[in-house]
Biotite code that builds the C-alpha atoms (Angstrom):
import biotite.structure as struc

atoms = struc.array([
    struc.Atom([8.360, 0.061, 1.668], chain_id="A", res_id=1, res_name="MET", atom_name="CA", element="C"),
    struc.Atom([11.227, 2.364, 2.650], chain_id="A", res_id=2, res_name="TYR", atom_name="CA", element="C"),
    struc.Atom([13.766, -0.208, 3.871], chain_id="A", res_id=3, res_name="ARG", atom_name="CA", element="C"),
    struc.Atom([12.845, -2.735, 1.179], chain_id="A", res_id=4, res_name="GLU", atom_name="CA", element="C"),
    struc.Atom([13.104, -0.251, -1.694], chain_id="A", res_id=5, res_name="MET", atom_name="CA", element="C"),
    struc.Atom([16.387, 1.189, -0.447], chain_id="A", res_id=6, res_name="CYS", atom_name="CA", element="C"),
    struc.Atom([17.860, -2.321, -0.218], chain_id="A", res_id=7, res_name="ALA", atom_name="CA", element="C"),
    struc.Atom([16.646, -3.201, -3.725], chain_id="A", res_id=8, res_name="ALA", atom_name="CA", element="C"),
    struc.Atom([17.988, 0.031, -5.242], chain_id="A", res_id=9, res_name="VAL", atom_name="CA", element="C"),
    struc.Atom([21.383, -0.576, -3.634], chain_id="A", res_id=10, res_name="ALA", atom_name="CA", element="C"),
    struc.Atom([21.589, -3.911, -5.456], chain_id="A", res_id=11, res_name="ARG", atom_name="CA", element="C"),
    struc.Atom([20.212, -2.713, -8.791], chain_id="A", res_id=12, res_name="SER", atom_name="CA", element="C"),
    struc.Atom([22.583, -2.590, -11.784], chain_id="A", res_id=13, res_name="PRO", atom_name="CA", element="C"),
    struc.Atom([20.900, 0.673, -12.843], chain_id="A", res_id=14, res_name="HIS", atom_name="CA", element="C"),
    struc.Atom([20.941, 4.182, -11.493], chain_id="A", res_id=15, res_name="ARG", atom_name="CA", element="C"),
    struc.Atom([17.643, 4.598, -9.683], chain_id="A", res_id=16, res_name="VAL", atom_name="CA", element="C"),
    struc.Atom([16.512, 7.843, -8.064], chain_id="A", res_id=17, res_name="ASP", atom_name="CA", element="C"),
    struc.Atom([13.856, 7.308, -5.417], chain_id="A", res_id=18, res_name="VAL", atom_name="CA", element="C"),
    struc.Atom([11.091, 9.619, -4.256], chain_id="A", res_id=19, res_name="GLU", atom_name="CA", element="C"),
    struc.Atom([9.046, 8.384, -1.314], chain_id="A", res_id=20, res_name="PHE", atom_name="CA", element="C"),
    struc.Atom([5.484, 9.701, -1.148], chain_id="A", res_id=21, res_name="LEU", atom_name="CA", element="C"),
    struc.Atom([3.426, 9.812, 2.078], chain_id="A", res_id=22, res_name="PRO", atom_name="CA", element="C"),
    struc.Atom([1.812, 6.594, 3.252], chain_id="A", res_id=23, res_name="LYS", atom_name="CA", element="C"),
    struc.Atom([-1.356, 8.608, 3.841], chain_id="A", res_id=24, res_name="GLY", atom_name="CA", element="C"),
    struc.Atom([-2.120, 8.764, 0.112], chain_id="A", res_id=25, res_name="LEU", atom_name="CA", element="C"),
    struc.Atom([-3.711, 5.326, 0.566], chain_id="A", res_id=26, res_name="HIS", atom_name="CA", element="C"),
    struc.Atom([-6.205, 6.796, 3.013], chain_id="A", res_id=27, res_name="ASP", atom_name="CA", element="C"),
    struc.Atom([-7.496, 9.448, 0.616], chain_id="A", res_id=28, res_name="LEU", atom_name="CA", element="C"),
    struc.Atom([-10.500, 9.046, -1.681], chain_id="A", res_id=29, res_name="PRO", atom_name="CA", element="C"),
    struc.Atom([-9.469, 7.433, -4.968], chain_id="A", res_id=30, res_name="THR", atom_name="CA", element="C"),
    struc.Atom([-9.621, 10.567, -7.103], chain_id="A", res_id=31, res_name="ASP", atom_name="CA", element="C"),
    struc.Atom([-7.433, 12.525, -4.671], chain_id="A", res_id=32, res_name="GLN", atom_name="CA", element="C"),
    struc.Atom([-4.779, 9.813, -4.538], chain_id="A", res_id=33, res_name="MET", atom_name="CA", element="C"),
    struc.Atom([-4.750, 9.607, -8.337], chain_id="A", res_id=34, res_name="ARG", atom_name="CA", element="C"),
    struc.Atom([-4.444, 13.390, -8.670], chain_id="A", res_id=35, res_name="THR", atom_name="CA", element="C"),
    struc.Atom([-1.461, 13.584, -6.345], chain_id="A", res_id=36, res_name="ARG", atom_name="CA", element="C"),
    struc.Atom([0.343, 10.729, -8.089], chain_id="A", res_id=37, res_name="LEU", atom_name="CA", element="C"),
    struc.Atom([-0.327, 12.310, -11.481], chain_id="A", res_id=38, res_name="GLN", atom_name="CA", element="C"),
    struc.Atom([1.166, 15.595, -10.294], chain_id="A", res_id=39, res_name="GLU", atom_name="CA", element="C"),
    struc.Atom([4.410, 13.847, -9.327], chain_id="A", res_id=40, res_name="ARG", atom_name="CA", element="C"),
    struc.Atom([4.559, 11.939, -12.632], chain_id="A", res_id=41, res_name="ILE", atom_name="CA", element="C"),
    struc.Atom([3.924, 15.076, -14.697], chain_id="A", res_id=42, res_name="ASP", atom_name="CA", element="C"),
    struc.Atom([6.677, 16.959, -12.868], chain_id="A", res_id=43, res_name="SER", atom_name="CA", element="C"),
    struc.Atom([9.335, 14.339, -13.683], chain_id="A", res_id=44, res_name="THR", atom_name="CA", element="C"),
    struc.Atom([11.912, 15.632, -16.213], chain_id="A", res_id=45, res_name="PRO", atom_name="CA", element="C"),
    struc.Atom([11.239, 13.753, -19.451], chain_id="A", res_id=46, res_name="ALA", atom_name="CA", element="C"),
    struc.Atom([14.839, 13.526, -20.701], chain_id="A", res_id=47, res_name="LYS", atom_name="CA", element="C"),
    struc.Atom([16.326, 12.406, -17.398], chain_id="A", res_id=48, res_name="THR", atom_name="CA", element="C"),
    struc.Atom([14.851, 8.907, -17.036], chain_id="A", res_id=49, res_name="TYR", atom_name="CA", element="C"),
    struc.Atom([14.096, 5.829, -19.131], chain_id="A", res_id=50, res_name="ASP", atom_name="CA", element="C"),
    struc.Atom([11.072, 4.901, -17.014], chain_id="A", res_id=51, res_name="ALA", atom_name="CA", element="C"),
    struc.Atom([9.052, 5.950, -13.991], chain_id="A", res_id=52, res_name="ILE", atom_name="CA", element="C"),
    struc.Atom([8.588, 3.006, -11.621], chain_id="A", res_id=53, res_name="LEU", atom_name="CA", element="C"),
    struc.Atom([5.495, 2.988, -9.416], chain_id="A", res_id=54, res_name="LEU", atom_name="CA", element="C"),
    struc.Atom([6.060, 1.061, -6.200], chain_id="A", res_id=55, res_name="GLY", atom_name="CA", element="C"),
    struc.Atom([2.336, 0.508, -5.727], chain_id="A", res_id=56, res_name="TYR", atom_name="CA", element="C"),
    struc.Atom([-0.298, -2.091, -6.267], chain_id="A", res_id=57, res_name="GLY", atom_name="CA", element="C"),
    struc.Atom([-3.614, -0.998, -7.741], chain_id="A", res_id=58, res_name="LEU", atom_name="CA", element="C"),
    struc.Atom([-4.337, 0.177, -4.182], chain_id="A", res_id=59, res_name="CYS", atom_name="CA", element="C"),
    struc.Atom([-8.116, 0.508, -4.081], chain_id="A", res_id=60, res_name="ASN", atom_name="CA", element="C"),
    struc.Atom([-8.083, 1.867, -7.655], chain_id="A", res_id=61, res_name="ASN", atom_name="CA", element="C"),
    struc.Atom([-5.759, 4.720, -6.669], chain_id="A", res_id=62, res_name="GLY", atom_name="CA", element="C"),
    struc.Atom([-3.739, 4.097, -9.851], chain_id="A", res_id=63, res_name="LEU", atom_name="CA", element="C"),
    struc.Atom([-6.761, 3.632, -12.124], chain_id="A", res_id=64, res_name="HIS", atom_name="CA", element="C"),
    struc.Atom([-6.682, 6.450, -14.671], chain_id="A", res_id=65, res_name="GLY", atom_name="CA", element="C"),
    struc.Atom([-3.098, 7.547, -14.005], chain_id="A", res_id=66, res_name="VAL", atom_name="CA", element="C"),
    struc.Atom([-1.668, 8.722, -17.353], chain_id="A", res_id=67, res_name="ARG", atom_name="CA", element="C"),
    struc.Atom([1.791, 8.241, -18.856], chain_id="A", res_id=68, res_name="ALA", atom_name="CA", element="C"),
    struc.Atom([3.597, 11.276, -20.231], chain_id="A", res_id=69, res_name="GLY", atom_name="CA", element="C"),
    struc.Atom([6.761, 11.179, -22.310], chain_id="A", res_id=70, res_name="ASP", atom_name="CA", element="C"),
    struc.Atom([8.347, 8.661, -19.918], chain_id="A", res_id=71, res_name="VAL", atom_name="CA", element="C"),
    struc.Atom([6.898, 5.129, -19.745], chain_id="A", res_id=72, res_name="PRO", atom_name="CA", element="C"),
    struc.Atom([5.264, 4.008, -16.507], chain_id="A", res_id=73, res_name="LEU", atom_name="CA", element="C"),
    struc.Atom([6.029, 0.609, -14.956], chain_id="A", res_id=74, res_name="VAL", atom_name="CA", element="C"),
    struc.Atom([4.083, -0.991, -12.122], chain_id="A", res_id=75, res_name="LEU", atom_name="CA", element="C"),
    struc.Atom([3.585, -4.478, -10.681], chain_id="A", res_id=76, res_name="PRO", atom_name="CA", element="C"),
    struc.Atom([0.406, -6.360, -11.484], chain_id="A", res_id=77, res_name="ARG", atom_name="CA", element="C"),
    struc.Atom([-0.789, -6.373, -7.877], chain_id="A", res_id=78, res_name="ALA", atom_name="CA", element="C"),
    struc.Atom([-4.013, -5.439, -6.131], chain_id="A", res_id=79, res_name="HIS", atom_name="CA", element="C"),
    struc.Atom([-2.085, -3.999, -3.199], chain_id="A", res_id=80, res_name="ASP", atom_name="CA", element="C"),
    struc.Atom([1.403, -3.909, -1.738], chain_id="A", res_id=81, res_name="CYS", atom_name="CA", element="C"),
    struc.Atom([1.026, -7.187, 0.187], chain_id="A", res_id=82, res_name="ILE", atom_name="CA", element="C"),
    struc.Atom([1.582, -8.942, -3.145], chain_id="A", res_id=83, res_name="THR", atom_name="CA", element="C"),
    struc.Atom([4.922, -7.117, -3.404], chain_id="A", res_id=84, res_name="LEU", atom_name="CA", element="C"),
    struc.Atom([5.936, -8.138, 0.107], chain_id="A", res_id=85, res_name="PHE", atom_name="CA", element="C"),
    struc.Atom([4.981, -11.799, -0.412], chain_id="A", res_id=86, res_name="LEU", atom_name="CA", element="C"),
    struc.Atom([6.621, -11.989, -3.841], chain_id="A", res_id=87, res_name="GLY", atom_name="CA", element="C"),
    struc.Atom([3.749, -13.144, -6.035], chain_id="A", res_id=88, res_name="SER", atom_name="CA", element="C"),
    struc.Atom([0.053, -12.683, -6.666], chain_id="A", res_id=89, res_name="HIS", atom_name="CA", element="C"),
    struc.Atom([-0.582, -16.424, -6.258], chain_id="A", res_id=90, res_name="LYS", atom_name="CA", element="C"),
    struc.Atom([1.088, -16.604, -2.861], chain_id="A", res_id=91, res_name="ARG", atom_name="CA", element="C"),
    struc.Atom([-0.903, -13.615, -1.645], chain_id="A", res_id=92, res_name="TYR", atom_name="CA", element="C"),
    struc.Atom([-4.220, -15.057, -2.827], chain_id="A", res_id=93, res_name="MET", atom_name="CA", element="C"),
    struc.Atom([-3.448, -18.483, -1.339], chain_id="A", res_id=94, res_name="ASP", atom_name="CA", element="C"),
    struc.Atom([-2.656, -16.904, 2.032], chain_id="A", res_id=95, res_name="TYR", atom_name="CA", element="C"),
    struc.Atom([-5.715, -14.647, 1.861], chain_id="A", res_id=96, res_name="PHE", atom_name="CA", element="C"),
    struc.Atom([-8.053, -17.580, 1.187], chain_id="A", res_id=97, res_name="ARG", atom_name="CA", element="C"),
    struc.Atom([-6.605, -19.643, 4.038], chain_id="A", res_id=98, res_name="GLU", atom_name="CA", element="C"),
    struc.Atom([-6.339, -16.810, 6.584], chain_id="A", res_id=99, res_name="ASN", atom_name="CA", element="C"),
    struc.Atom([-9.372, -14.554, 6.853], chain_id="A", res_id=100, res_name="ARG", atom_name="CA", element="C"),
    struc.Atom([-9.386, -11.537, 9.140], chain_id="A", res_id=101, res_name="GLY", atom_name="CA", element="C"),
    struc.Atom([-5.647, -10.880, 8.890], chain_id="A", res_id=102, res_name="VAL", atom_name="CA", element="C"),
    struc.Atom([-4.013, -7.466, 9.246], chain_id="A", res_id=103, res_name="TYR", atom_name="CA", element="C"),
    struc.Atom([-0.501, -7.460, 7.804], chain_id="A", res_id=104, res_name="PHE", atom_name="CA", element="C"),
    struc.Atom([2.507, -5.768, 9.381], chain_id="A", res_id=105, res_name="LYS", atom_name="CA", element="C"),
    struc.Atom([5.966, -5.003, 8.009], chain_id="A", res_id=106, res_name="THR", atom_name="CA", element="C"),
    struc.Atom([8.794, -2.811, 9.259], chain_id="A", res_id=107, res_name="SER", atom_name="CA", element="C"),
    struc.Atom([7.304, 0.117, 7.334], chain_id="A", res_id=108, res_name="GLY", atom_name="CA", element="C"),
    struc.Atom([3.847, -0.135, 8.906], chain_id="A", res_id=109, res_name="TRP", atom_name="CA", element="C"),
    struc.Atom([5.391, -0.235, 12.362], chain_id="A", res_id=110, res_name="ILE", atom_name="CA", element="C"),
    struc.Atom([8.110, 2.355, 11.801], chain_id="A", res_id=111, res_name="GLU", atom_name="CA", element="C"),
    struc.Atom([6.243, 4.769, 9.510], chain_id="A", res_id=112, res_name="ARG", atom_name="CA", element="C"),
    struc.Atom([2.587, 3.814, 9.920], chain_id="A", res_id=113, res_name="GLY", atom_name="CA", element="C"),
    struc.Atom([1.149, 7.146, 10.986], chain_id="A", res_id=114, res_name="GLU", atom_name="CA", element="C"),
    struc.Atom([-0.469, 9.370, 8.371], chain_id="A", res_id=115, res_name="THR", atom_name="CA", element="C"),
    struc.Atom([1.052, 12.852, 8.333], chain_id="A", res_id=116, res_name="ASP", atom_name="CA", element="C"),
    struc.Atom([-1.118, 15.700, 9.585], chain_id="A", res_id=117, res_name="GLU", atom_name="CA", element="C"),
    struc.Atom([-1.500, 17.357, 6.176], chain_id="A", res_id=118, res_name="GLU", atom_name="CA", element="C"),
    struc.Atom([-3.174, 14.271, 4.689], chain_id="A", res_id=119, res_name="LEU", atom_name="CA", element="C"),
    struc.Atom([-4.929, 12.999, 7.816], chain_id="A", res_id=120, res_name="LYS", atom_name="CA", element="C"),
    struc.Atom([-7.661, 15.636, 7.626], chain_id="A", res_id=121, res_name="GLN", atom_name="CA", element="C"),
    struc.Atom([-8.675, 14.354, 4.169], chain_id="A", res_id=122, res_name="PHE", atom_name="CA", element="C"),
    struc.Atom([-8.560, 10.632, 5.059], chain_id="A", res_id=123, res_name="ALA", atom_name="CA", element="C"),
    struc.Atom([-11.870, 8.776, 4.693], chain_id="A", res_id=124, res_name="ILE", atom_name="CA", element="C"),
    struc.Atom([-11.711, 7.401, 8.236], chain_id="A", res_id=125, res_name="GLY", atom_name="CA", element="C"),
    struc.Atom([-10.999, 10.838, 9.661], chain_id="A", res_id=126, res_name="HIS", atom_name="CA", element="C"),
    struc.Atom([-13.888, 12.442, 7.763], chain_id="A", res_id=127, res_name="VAL", atom_name="CA", element="C"),
    struc.Atom([-16.312, 9.798, 9.076], chain_id="A", res_id=128, res_name="HIS", atom_name="CA", element="C"),
    struc.Atom([-15.106, 10.028, 12.659], chain_id="A", res_id=129, res_name="GLY", atom_name="CA", element="C"),
    struc.Atom([-13.261, 6.713, 12.938], chain_id="A", res_id=130, res_name="LEU", atom_name="CA", element="C"),
    struc.Atom([-10.355, 8.488, 14.654], chain_id="A", res_id=131, res_name="HIS", atom_name="CA", element="C"),
    struc.Atom([-12.592, 9.802, 17.469], chain_id="A", res_id=132, res_name="MET", atom_name="CA", element="C"),
    struc.Atom([-12.987, 8.397, 20.974], chain_id="A", res_id=133, res_name="THR", atom_name="CA", element="C"),
    struc.Atom([-16.415, 7.493, 22.339], chain_id="A", res_id=134, res_name="TYR", atom_name="CA", element="C"),
    struc.Atom([-16.495, 10.656, 24.487], chain_id="A", res_id=135, res_name="ASP", atom_name="CA", element="C"),
    struc.Atom([-15.643, 12.792, 21.466], chain_id="A", res_id=136, res_name="GLU", atom_name="CA", element="C"),
    struc.Atom([-18.479, 11.179, 19.506], chain_id="A", res_id=137, res_name="LEU", atom_name="CA", element="C"),
    struc.Atom([-20.912, 11.912, 22.355], chain_id="A", res_id=138, res_name="VAL", atom_name="CA", element="C"),
    struc.Atom([-19.833, 15.534, 22.440], chain_id="A", res_id=139, res_name="GLN", atom_name="CA", element="C"),
    struc.Atom([-20.295, 15.957, 18.702], chain_id="A", res_id=140, res_name="LYS", atom_name="CA", element="C"),
    struc.Atom([-23.338, 13.796, 17.942], chain_id="A", res_id=141, res_name="TYR", atom_name="CA", element="C"),
    struc.Atom([-25.122, 13.156, 21.243], chain_id="A", res_id=142, res_name="GLY", atom_name="CA", element="C"),
    struc.Atom([-25.183, 9.964, 23.307], chain_id="A", res_id=143, res_name="GLU", atom_name="CA", element="C"),
    struc.Atom([-27.666, 7.913, 21.263], chain_id="A", res_id=144, res_name="ASP", atom_name="CA", element="C"),
    struc.Atom([-26.002, 8.691, 17.949], chain_id="A", res_id=145, res_name="ASN", atom_name="CA", element="C"),
    struc.Atom([-22.557, 8.189, 19.457], chain_id="A", res_id=146, res_name="ALA", atom_name="CA", element="C"),
    struc.Atom([-23.488, 4.716, 20.694], chain_id="A", res_id=147, res_name="GLN", atom_name="CA", element="C"),
    struc.Atom([-24.725, 3.732, 17.243], chain_id="A", res_id=148, res_name="TYR", atom_name="CA", element="C"),
    struc.Atom([-21.650, 5.134, 15.471], chain_id="A", res_id=149, res_name="LEU", atom_name="CA", element="C"),
    struc.Atom([-19.265, 3.537, 17.927], chain_id="A", res_id=150, res_name="PHE", atom_name="CA", element="C"),
    struc.Atom([-20.799, 0.099, 17.571], chain_id="A", res_id=151, res_name="GLU", atom_name="CA", element="C"),
    struc.Atom([-21.328, 0.086, 13.807], chain_id="A", res_id=152, res_name="THR", atom_name="CA", element="C"),
    struc.Atom([-18.293, 1.998, 12.553], chain_id="A", res_id=153, res_name="LEU", atom_name="CA", element="C"),
    struc.Atom([-15.551, 1.379, 15.073], chain_id="A", res_id=154, res_name="ILE", atom_name="CA", element="C"),
    struc.Atom([-16.268, -1.933, 16.798], chain_id="A", res_id=155, res_name="GLU", atom_name="CA", element="C"),
    struc.Atom([-17.324, -3.523, 13.505], chain_id="A", res_id=156, res_name="ALA", atom_name="CA", element="C"),
    struc.Atom([-13.999, -2.518, 11.970], chain_id="A", res_id=157, res_name="THR", atom_name="CA", element="C"),
    struc.Atom([-12.017, -4.140, 14.777], chain_id="A", res_id=158, res_name="HIS", atom_name="CA", element="C"),
    struc.Atom([-14.179, -7.276, 14.725], chain_id="A", res_id=159, res_name="LYS", atom_name="CA", element="C"),
    struc.Atom([-13.260, -7.805, 11.084], chain_id="A", res_id=160, res_name="SER", atom_name="CA", element="C"),
    struc.Atom([-9.717, -8.732, 12.141], chain_id="A", res_id=161, res_name="TYR", atom_name="CA", element="C"),
    struc.Atom([-8.354, -11.266, 14.594], chain_id="A", res_id=162, res_name="HIS", atom_name="CA", element="C"),
    struc.Atom([-4.717, -11.751, 13.596], chain_id="A", res_id=163, res_name="GLN", atom_name="CA", element="C"),
    struc.Atom([-1.543, -9.824, 12.881], chain_id="A", res_id=164, res_name="PHE", atom_name="CA", element="C"),
    struc.Atom([0.751, -11.413, 10.318], chain_id="A", res_id=165, res_name="THR", atom_name="CA", element="C"),
    struc.Atom([4.258, -9.966, 10.324], chain_id="A", res_id=166, res_name="PHE", atom_name="CA", element="C"),
    struc.Atom([6.071, -10.272, 6.995], chain_id="A", res_id=167, res_name="ILE", atom_name="CA", element="C"),
    struc.Atom([9.819, -10.511, 7.590], chain_id="A", res_id=168, res_name="GLU", atom_name="CA", element="C"),
    struc.Atom([11.618, -9.204, 4.497], chain_id="A", res_id=169, res_name="MET", atom_name="CA", element="C"),
    struc.Atom([15.243, -9.814, 5.451], chain_id="A", res_id=170, res_name="GLY", atom_name="CA", element="C"),
    struc.Atom([16.090, -6.099, 5.613], chain_id="A", res_id=171, res_name="VAL", atom_name="CA", element="C"),
    struc.Atom([15.331, -5.663, 9.320], chain_id="A", res_id=172, res_name="GLU", atom_name="CA", element="C"),
    struc.Atom([18.330, -4.877, 11.577], chain_id="A", res_id=173, res_name="PRO", atom_name="CA", element="C"),
    struc.Atom([17.036, -7.160, 14.375], chain_id="A", res_id=174, res_name="ASP", atom_name="CA", element="C"),
    struc.Atom([13.744, -8.471, 15.743], chain_id="A", res_id=175, res_name="ASP", atom_name="CA", element="C"),
    struc.Atom([12.418, -5.132, 17.064], chain_id="A", res_id=176, res_name="ARG", atom_name="CA", element="C"),
    struc.Atom([9.637, -4.899, 14.467], chain_id="A", res_id=177, res_name="PHE", atom_name="CA", element="C"),
    struc.Atom([8.533, -8.486, 14.967], chain_id="A", res_id=178, res_name="GLU", atom_name="CA", element="C"),
    struc.Atom([8.408, -7.970, 18.727], chain_id="A", res_id=179, res_name="GLN", atom_name="CA", element="C"),
    struc.Atom([6.356, -4.802, 18.293], chain_id="A", res_id=180, res_name="LYS", atom_name="CA", element="C"),
    struc.Atom([3.851, -6.666, 16.135], chain_id="A", res_id=181, res_name="ALA", atom_name="CA", element="C"),
    struc.Atom([3.680, -9.455, 18.734], chain_id="A", res_id=182, res_name="ARG", atom_name="CA", element="C"),
    struc.Atom([3.048, -6.875, 21.450], chain_id="A", res_id=183, res_name="GLU", atom_name="CA", element="C"),
    struc.Atom([0.237, -5.285, 19.449], chain_id="A", res_id=184, res_name="GLN", atom_name="CA", element="C"),
    struc.Atom([-1.361, -8.697, 18.926], chain_id="A", res_id=185, res_name="ALA", atom_name="CA", element="C"),
    struc.Atom([-1.237, -9.402, 22.686], chain_id="A", res_id=186, res_name="ARG", atom_name="CA", element="C"),
    struc.Atom([-2.819, -6.028, 23.467], chain_id="A", res_id=187, res_name="GLU", atom_name="CA", element="C"),
    struc.Atom([-5.786, -6.882, 21.223], chain_id="A", res_id=188, res_name="ARG", atom_name="CA", element="C"),
    struc.Atom([-5.905, -10.546, 22.190], chain_id="A", res_id=189, res_name="ASN", atom_name="CA", element="C"),
    struc.Atom([-5.303, -11.417, 18.521], chain_id="A", res_id=190, res_name="TRP", atom_name="CA", element="C"),
    struc.Atom([-3.417, -14.311, 17.001], chain_id="A", res_id=191, res_name="ASP", atom_name="CA", element="C"),
    struc.Atom([0.066, -13.716, 15.618], chain_id="A", res_id=192, res_name="PHE", atom_name="CA", element="C"),
    struc.Atom([2.025, -15.286, 12.794], chain_id="A", res_id=193, res_name="GLU", atom_name="CA", element="C"),
    struc.Atom([5.342, -14.467, 11.187], chain_id="A", res_id=194, res_name="LYS", atom_name="CA", element="C"),
    struc.Atom([5.955, -15.368, 7.542], chain_id="A", res_id=195, res_name="VAL", atom_name="CA", element="C"),
    struc.Atom([8.986, -14.863, 5.332], chain_id="A", res_id=196, res_name="CYS", atom_name="CA", element="C"),
    struc.Atom([8.551, -12.255, 2.631], chain_id="A", res_id=197, res_name="GLY", atom_name="CA", element="C"),
    struc.Atom([10.152, -12.265, -0.785], chain_id="A", res_id=198, res_name="ASN", atom_name="CA", element="C"),
    struc.Atom([11.946, -9.345, -2.472], chain_id="A", res_id=199, res_name="MET", atom_name="CA", element="C"),
    struc.Atom([11.649, -10.680, -6.036], chain_id="A", res_id=200, res_name="ARG", atom_name="CA", element="C"),
    struc.Atom([8.910, -8.310, -7.284], chain_id="A", res_id=201, res_name="LEU", atom_name="CA", element="C"),
    struc.Atom([10.487, -5.244, -5.679], chain_id="A", res_id=202, res_name="ILE", atom_name="CA", element="C"),
    struc.Atom([13.942, -6.201, -6.929], chain_id="A", res_id=203, res_name="GLN", atom_name="CA", element="C"),
    struc.Atom([12.660, -7.018, -10.399], chain_id="A", res_id=204, res_name="GLY", atom_name="CA", element="C"),
    struc.Atom([10.983, -3.623, -10.619], chain_id="A", res_id=205, res_name="LEU", atom_name="CA", element="C"),
    struc.Atom([14.207, -1.672, -10.034], chain_id="A", res_id=206, res_name="VAL", atom_name="CA", element="C"),
    struc.Atom([16.326, -4.137, -12.037], chain_id="A", res_id=207, res_name="ASN", atom_name="CA", element="C"),
    struc.Atom([14.260, -3.598, -15.198], chain_id="A", res_id=208, res_name="GLY", atom_name="CA", element="C"),
    struc.Atom([13.191, -7.255, -15.294], chain_id="A", res_id=209, res_name="GLU", atom_name="CA", element="C"),
    struc.Atom([9.623, -6.558, -16.370], chain_id="A", res_id=210, res_name="TRP", atom_name="CA", element="C"),
    struc.Atom([8.041, -9.856, -17.335], chain_id="A", res_id=211, res_name="ASP", atom_name="CA", element="C"),
    struc.Atom([4.669, -8.945, -18.838], chain_id="A", res_id=212, res_name="GLU", atom_name="CA", element="C"),
    struc.Atom([2.871, -11.457, -16.611], chain_id="A", res_id=213, res_name="ASP", atom_name="CA", element="C"),
    struc.Atom([4.029, -9.609, -13.499], chain_id="A", res_id=214, res_name="GLU", atom_name="CA", element="C"),
    struc.Atom([4.485, -5.983, -14.582], chain_id="A", res_id=215, res_name="TYR", atom_name="CA", element="C"),
    struc.Atom([2.588, -3.519, -16.734], chain_id="A", res_id=216, res_name="LEU", atom_name="CA", element="C"),
    struc.Atom([4.597, -1.122, -18.905], chain_id="A", res_id=217, res_name="VAL", atom_name="CA", element="C"),
    struc.Atom([2.592, 1.864, -20.163], chain_id="A", res_id=218, res_name="VAL", atom_name="CA", element="C"),
    struc.Atom([4.748, 3.048, -23.062], chain_id="A", res_id=219, res_name="ARG", atom_name="CA", element="C"),
    struc.Atom([2.619, 5.430, -25.110], chain_id="A", res_id=220, res_name="GLU", atom_name="CA", element="C"),
    struc.Atom([2.179, 9.075, -24.011], chain_id="A", res_id=221, res_name="PRO", atom_name="CA", element="C"),
    struc.Atom([-1.418, 9.680, -22.997], chain_id="A", res_id=222, res_name="GLY", atom_name="CA", element="C"),
    struc.Atom([-2.196, 6.048, -22.249], chain_id="A", res_id=223, res_name="GLN", atom_name="CA", element="C"),
    struc.Atom([-3.680, 5.374, -18.849], chain_id="A", res_id=224, res_name="ARG", atom_name="CA", element="C"),
    struc.Atom([-3.535, 2.617, -16.264], chain_id="A", res_id=225, res_name="ILE", atom_name="CA", element="C"),
    struc.Atom([-6.880, 0.802, -16.353], chain_id="A", res_id=226, res_name="ILE", atom_name="CA", element="C"),
    struc.Atom([-8.090, -1.593, -13.651], chain_id="A", res_id=227, res_name="ALA", atom_name="CA", element="C"),
    struc.Atom([-9.053, -5.083, -14.796], chain_id="A", res_id=228, res_name="ARG", atom_name="CA", element="C"),
    struc.Atom([-11.177, -7.645, -13.004], chain_id="A", res_id=229, res_name="TYR", atom_name="CA", element="C"),
    struc.Atom([-9.049, -10.685, -13.723], chain_id="A", res_id=230, res_name="ASP", atom_name="CA", element="C"),
    struc.Atom([-5.569, -11.978, -12.863], chain_id="A", res_id=231, res_name="GLU", atom_name="CA", element="C"),
    struc.Atom([-3.957, -9.327, -15.062], chain_id="A", res_id=232, res_name="GLY", atom_name="CA", element="C"),
    struc.Atom([-5.115, -6.687, -12.509], chain_id="A", res_id=233, res_name="VAL", atom_name="CA", element="C"),
    struc.Atom([-4.195, -3.721, -14.750], chain_id="A", res_id=234, res_name="VAL", atom_name="CA", element="C"),
    struc.Atom([-3.846, -2.884, -18.428], chain_id="A", res_id=235, res_name="THR", atom_name="CA", element="C"),
    struc.Atom([-3.002, 0.166, -20.572], chain_id="A", res_id=236, res_name="ALA", atom_name="CA", element="C"),
    struc.Atom([-5.764, 2.005, -22.378], chain_id="A", res_id=237, res_name="GLY", atom_name="CA", element="C"),
    struc.Atom([-7.058, 5.358, -23.553], chain_id="A", res_id=238, res_name="GLU", atom_name="CA", element="C"),
])
């Protein structure tokens, strides 16, 4: 979300200081992601800011249980960041229902998609061997076990997807990211589609336009972000 957030902050009427956290937090087990986010929130100077904005969706429950301190927390009501790129929860769900097996791409995934080395060793896929080649699996587990792991863990993952959808956000300098996504689709013999994204949720977050239907504001110190299983996605609770 680097290019998108920078563009939104540049247009915001407010002073917004931005801290970008590693993409690899999404690959960690839920409790580890939550712990690292909480550490950054707790270290924020209380008297410096009116709010701490979280540029995340619920992200596999990575925000569930995150606690507000003396500064209110604000986050979009979104299951993951694709909602933010498409501009609304409804548009995301409509696309998801009509297009199964889609892997989304944006400039950030292409430009900054690799998990840094410090976090990679803790990533769920790394722990379970999904980063390993077939020969490496044979060396570690033996040929019979390697064949089973390769087929069930790796091939099954790739078979779940058959299309790249590139979300063009209007902040790209040219078509280099689109062309890269097209190239990756050709290499896998996948389908490709480009759709126009929408900056409204990202812009609204940094503009302070927090409609309660689209954003959660956790105002009380000690309150936590709680996952919901309805269209509200998240709520504040003890």
